[in-house]
C-alpha positions in Angstrom: -66.1 -1.9 -8.2 -67.5 -3.8 -5.2 -68.0 -7.0 -7.4 -64.5 -6.6 -8.7 -63.0 -6.4 -5.2 -65.0 -9.4 -4.1 -63.8 -11.4 -7.1 -60.2 -10.4 -6.4 -60.6 -11.4 -2.8 -62.1 -14.8 -3.8 -59.3 -15.5 -6.3 -56.7 -14.6 -3.7 -58.2 -16.9 -1.0 -58.8 -19.8 -3.4 -55.4 -19.6 -4.9 -53.9 -19.7 -1.4 -56.0 -22.8 -0.5 -54.9 -24.5 -3.7 -51.3 -23.9 -2.9 -51.7 -25.3 0.6 -53.4 -28.4 -0.8 -50.4 -29.0 -3.0 -48.0 -28.8 -0.1 -47.0 -31.8 1.9 -44.3 -32.8 4.5 -42.4 -36.1 4.7 -40.0 -37.4 7.4 -36.7 -38.2 5.7 -33.4 -38.7 7.4 -34.5 -36.9 10.5 -35.8 -33.9 8.4 -39.4 -32.8 8.0 -39.1 -32.0 4.3 -41.6 -29.8 2.5 -42.7 -30.7 -1.1 -45.4 -29.8 -3.5 -47.0 -31.9 -6.3 -48.3 -30.2 -9.5 -49.8 -31.8 -12.6 -49.6 -35.4 -13.7 -47.5 -37.6 -15.9 -43.9 -38.8 -15.5 -42.4 -37.5 -12.3 -40.1 -34.4 -12.6 -38.3 -33.3 -9.4 -37.3 -29.7 -9.1 -34.4 -28.7 -6.9 -33.9 -25.0 -5.9 -30.7 -23.0 -5.5 -29.1 -21.5 -2.5 -31.1 -19.0 -0.4 -34.2 -19.9 -2.4 -37.7 -21.5 -2.2 -39.8 -23.4 -4.7 -41.7 -20.3 -5.6 -38.7 -18.0 -5.9 -36.9 -20.3 -8.3 -39.7 -22.0 -10.2 -43.0 -20.2 -9.5 -43.2 -18.8 -13.1 -42.5 -22.1 -14.9 -44.2 -24.7 -12.7 -47.6 -24.1 -14.4 -45.8 -24.7 -17.8 -44.0 -27.8 -16.6 -47.0 -29.3 -14.9 -48.9 -29.5 -18.3 -46.8 -32.5 -19.2 -45.2 -33.8 -16.0 -46.0 -34.7 -12.4 -43.9 -32.0 -10.9 -42.5 -32.7 -7.4 -40.9 -29.6 -6.1 -38.9 -29.8 -2.9 -37.5 -27.4 -0.3 -34.2 -28.7 1.1 -32.8 -28.4 4.6 -33.1 -24.9 6.2 -34.9 -23.5 3.0 -38.4 -22.4 2.6 -40.9 -24.4 4.7 -38.3 -27.1 5.6 -36.6 -26.5 8.9 -32.9 -26.8 9.7 -31.3 -29.7 11.5 -28.3 -29.7 13.7 -25.7 -30.3 10.9 -24.1 -28.2 8.2 -25.5 -28.3 4.7 -23.9 -30.5 2.1 -24.8 -31.4 -1.5 -24.3 -35.1 -0.7 -26.8 -35.0 2.2 -29.3 -33.0 0.1 -29.1 -35.7 -2.6 -29.6 -38.4 0.0 -32.6 -36.6 1.4 -34.2 -36.3 -2.1 -33.5 -40.0 -2.7 -35.2 -40.9 0.6 -38.2 -38.7 -0.3 -38.6 -40.5 -3.7 -38.5 -43.9 -2.0 -41.1 -42.7 0.5 -43.3 -41.6 -2.4 -42.8 -45.1 -4.0 -41.2 -43.4 -7.1 -38.6 -45.8 -8.5 -37.3 -43.4 -11.2 -37.7 -39.7 -11.8 -36.4 -37.0 -14.1 -34.5 -34.3 -12.1 -34.0 -30.6 -12.7 -31.7 -28.6 -10.5 -31.0 -24.9 -10.7 -27.7 -23.4 -9.4 -26.9 -25.2 -6.1 -29.8 -27.5 -6.9 -28.0 -28.5 -10.0 -25.0 -29.6 -7.9 -27.4 -31.5 -5.7 -28.9 -33.1 -8.8 -25.4 -34.2 -9.9 -24.8 -35.8 -6.5 -28.1 -37.6 -6.8 -27.1 -39.0 -10.2 -23.7 -40.1 -8.8 -24.9 -41.5 -5.4 -28.4 -42.9 -6.5 -28.2 -43.5 -10.3 -31.0 -46.0 -10.2 -33.4 -43.2 -9.3 -32.5 -40.8 -12.0 -34.1 -40.9 -15.5 -33.0 -37.7 -17.2 -31.2 -34.8 -15.7 -31.5 -31.0 -16.4 -28.5 -29.1 -14.9 -29.4 -25.4 -15.0 -26.5 -23.0 -14.1 -24.8 -25.7 -12.1 -21.2 -26.1 -11.0 -19.1 -29.2 -10.2 -15.9 -27.3 -9.4 -14.9 -24.0 -7.9 -13.5 -22.8 -11.1 -17.0 -22.7 -12.5 -18.0 -19.5 -10.7 -16.9 -16.0 -11.8 -13.5 -14.9 -10.5 -13.5 -13.7 -6.9 -16.8 -15.4 -6.0 -15.3 -17.6 -3.2 -13.3 -14.8 -1.7 -16.4 -12.7 -1.6 -18.4 -15.4 0.1 -15.9 -15.4 3.0 -17.1 -12.0 4.0 -20.7 -12.1 2.8 -23.3 -10.4 4.9 -27.1 -10.9 5.2 -27.6 -7.3 4.2 -26.1 -8.1 0.8 -28.6 -10.9 0.1 -31.0 -10.0 -2.7 -34.2 -8.6 -1.1 -36.5 -10.8 -3.2 -34.9 -13.9 -1.7 -35.3 -12.6 1.8 -38.9 -11.8 1.1 -39.5 -15.3 -0.3 -38.1 -17.0 2.8 -40.2 -14.7 5.1 -43.3 -15.4 3.0 -42.9 -19.1 3.8 -41.9 -18.3 7.5 -43.6 -15.0 8.5 -41.5 -13.1 11.0 -38.8 -15.7 11.3 -35.7 -13.4 11.0 -33.6 -15.9 12.9 -34.5 -18.6 10.4 -33.6 -16.3 7.5 -30.2 -15.6 9.1 -29.6 -19.3 9.8 -30.3 -20.2 6.1 -28.0 -17.5 5.0 -25.2 -18.7 7.2 -25.7 -22.3 6.3 -25.5 -21.4 2.6 -22.4 -19.2 3.0 -20.6 -21.9 5.0 -21.4 -24.6 2.4 -20.0 -22.4 -0.5 -16.9 -21.3 1.4 -16.1 -25.0 2.1 -17.2 -26.3 -1.3 -15.0 -29.0 -2.7 -14.9 -30.0 -6.3 -16.7 -33.0 -7.5 -14.0 -35.0 -9.3 -14.1 -35.3 -13.0 -14.2 -39.1 -12.6 -17.4 -38.8 -10.6 -19.0 -36.5 -13.1 -18.0 -38.8 -16.0 -19.7 -41.7 -14.1 -23.1 -40.0 -14.8 -24.8 -42.2 -17.4 -28.2 -40.5 -17.5 -29.0 -38.3 -20.4 -28.2 -34.7 -19.4 -29.3 -31.3 -20.6 -26.9 -28.5 -19.4 -28.4 -25.0 -19.5 -26.5 -21.8 -18.8 -26.8 -18.0 -19.5 -24.0 -16.3 -21.3 -23.8 -13.4 -18.7 -24.2 -15.0 -15.3 -22.6 -16.3 -12.1 -21.6 -19.6 -13.7 -19.1 -19.3 -16.5 -20.2 -20.5 -19.9 -16.9 -22.3 -20.4 -17.6 -24.3 -17.3 -21.0 -25.3 -18.6 -19.4 -26.4 -21.9 -16.8 -28.5 -20.0 -19.5 -30.1 -17.9 -21.4 -31.1 -21.0 -18.3 -32.6 -22.5 -17.4 -34.6 -19.4 -20.8 -36.4 -19.4 -21.1 -38.9 -22.3 -24.8 -38.4 -23.0 -25.1 -34.6 -22.5 -26.4 -31.7 -24.6 -25.7 -28.0 -24.0 -27.8 -24.8 -24.3 -26.3 -21.4 -23.8 -28.9 -18.6 -23.6 -28.5 -14.8 -23.9 -29.3 -13.9 -20.3 -28.2 -13.8 -16.7 -28.4 -16.3 -13.8 -31.8 -17.9 -13.8 -33.4 -15.3 -16.1 -34.4 -18.1 -18.5 -36.7 -19.7 -15.9 -38.0 -16.5 -14.4 -36.0 -16.8 -11.1 -37.3 -14.1 -8.8 -34.2 -11.9 -9.1 -34.4 -11.8 -12.9 -34.4 -8.1 -13.9 -37.4 -8.5 -16.1 -40.3 -10.9 -16.8 -39.7 -12.6 -20.2 -42.6 -15.0 -20.6 -41.7 -15.8 -24.2 -38.2 -17.0 -23.1 -39.7 -19.0 -20.3 -42.0 -20.8 -22.7 -39.2 -21.5 -25.2 -37.0 -22.9 -22.5 -39.7 -25.1 -21.0 -40.4 -26.2 -24.6 -36.8 -27.3 -24.9 -36.8 -29.0 -21.6 -40.0 -30.9 -22.5 -38.5 -32.0 -25.8 -35.4 -33.3 -24.0 -37.4 -35.1 -21.3 -39.8 -36.6 -23.8 
């Protein structure tokens, strides 16, 4: 028993050290942006969704993706380890921040995967900085307000922190222990962005020339018909609709159950597309 406890303690400590060694900060556009690097190979940038962190969105699949890619996972303004700055959130600014990070890392082209709000940021990156984007994975992403389930934007006008899923709160506080003000600020920033969200024009979406893989669940926040339309607007796009909810297919922290077999299949499809 004693040896088992010591072993568990050792694994906990060394795992924490390894995670810290993978984490870095870069000064971009007046923001101290946190990012992690996992694995080796062609660069693959991971962009998280609203109210999320690297770990809460991608923690279950990063080890799988890192087998074949140099994964660069970032935390955007006011999220996770990255502090806020004195301006509202915007998908355009997030895209510019990611572009600045890639240039700082001397990466001339990278594949990009964005989940939920991160998918909208990924689209803006492909529109505003096409020279940096190799292939694009848009997971549960919207380009227009009609993409969300009916009533979503009316609900957001009165959204309260108490209604935020507890796992997302816990993930933020894990990165920022005891920072209840930071959590509330992130929540308010995200709500404000969604309340004021303006459609990306179809002309701008059509301008995306990179190969694109659109992924969506059939029972989730983003409507399947919207994912289909997105895939049809982009000339070089493919579509996958999976039998699950929002982010279940990548093991997002709010997924009702852990489905390792689905995660492996989805990562396999992503790998096939990126390769």
